[in-house]
C-alpha positions in Angstrom: 48.3 -43.5 -10.1 47.7 -40.2 -8.4 46.4 -40.5 -4.8 44.6 -37.2 -5.2 42.3 -38.6 -8.0 38.9 -40.1 -7.2 38.1 -43.5 -8.6 35.7 -43.6 -11.5 33.4 -45.8 -9.5 33.1 -43.2 -6.8 32.3 -40.5 -9.4 29.7 -42.7 -11.0 28.2 -43.5 -7.6 27.9 -39.7 -6.8 26.3 -39.1 -10.2 23.8 -41.9 -9.6 22.9 -40.6 -6.1 22.5 -37.1 -7.5 20.1 -38.5 -10.2 18.1 -40.3 -7.5 17.8 -37.1 -5.5 16.7 -35.1 -8.5 14.1 -37.7 -9.6 12.7 -37.7 -6.1 12.5 -33.9 -5.9 10.8 -33.8 -9.3 8.4 -36.5 -8.4 9.6 -38.7 -11.3 8.7 -42.2 -10.1 9.4 -43.8 -13.5 13.0 -42.4 -13.4 13.4 -43.6 -9.8 12.4 -47.1 -10.8 14.9 -47.1 -13.7 17.6 -45.8 -11.4 16.8 -48.5 -8.9 17.1 -51.2 -11.4 20.3 -49.8 -12.8 21.8 -49.2 -9.4 21.1 -52.8 -8.2 23.2 -54.1 -11.0 26.2 -52.3 -9.3 25.1 -52.9 -5.7 23.8 -49.3 -5.3 20.5 -49.1 -3.5 18.1 -46.2 -3.3 17.5 -46.8 0.4 21.2 -46.2 1.1 21.3 -42.8 -0.6 21.8 -39.8 1.6 22.3 -36.1 0.8 24.8 -33.9 2.8 22.0 -33.4 5.4 21.6 -37.1 5.8 18.2 -37.1 4.1 17.1 -40.3 2.3 14.9 -40.1 -0.8 12.0 -40.8 1.6 12.9 -37.7 3.7 13.0 -35.7 0.5 9.7 -37.0 -0.9 8.0 -36.1 2.4 9.6 -32.7 2.7 8.5 -31.8 -0.8 5.0 -33.4 -0.4 5.4 -35.8 -3.3 2.5 -38.1 -4.4 1.5 -41.0 -2.1 2.5 -43.5 -4.8 6.1 -42.3 -4.6 6.1 -42.6 -0.8 4.7 -46.1 -0.9 7.2 -47.2 -3.6 10.1 -45.8 -1.6 9.1 -47.7 1.5 7.6 -50.9 0.0 9.8 -51.4 -3.1 13.0 -49.4 -2.5 13.2 -50.4 1.2 13.6 -46.9 2.6 13.4 -46.9 6.4 10.6 -44.9 8.0 12.6 -44.8 11.2 16.0 -43.7 9.8 17.0 -40.2 11.1 18.8 -37.5 9.1 21.7 -35.4 10.5 19.1 -33.3 12.4 17.5 -36.3 14.0 14.4 -36.0 11.9 12.6 -39.2 10.9 10.4 -39.7 7.9 7.5 -40.5 10.3 7.8 -37.1 11.9 8.1 -35.2 8.5 4.8 -36.5 7.1 2.0 -33.9 7.3 -1.8 -34.2 6.8 -3.0 -37.1 4.7 0.6 -38.3 4.2 0.9 -38.7 7.9 -2.0 -41.2 7.8 -0.3 -43.0 4.9 3.1 -43.2 6.7 1.3 -44.4 9.9 -0.3 -47.2 7.8 3.0 -48.1 6.2 4.7 -48.2 9.6 2.0 -50.6 10.8 2.8 -53.0 7.9 6.5 -53.2 8.8 
């Protein structure tokens, strides 16, 4: 067993997280739902994913102005935290702009 080798589980985990980020950036809510279900079978959760900048899928969805239904799903179904900061100290609540800001404020009130 070579100590320089990564475990298969670690590589699968990285691949799954990459797929979550790509689905978020492409606005593919159906794919996110499928990844969420598949990930839960292995104790991987969308709300725990972070990119190298510390952005959660919710950060990414707001930064790229994805549809409201994706933002709602990430908060209400996937459990993404509206108050979790990234490496720059940016919070999803501060990234929302325009109408999405109103949506995020309403979601925060429901927490």
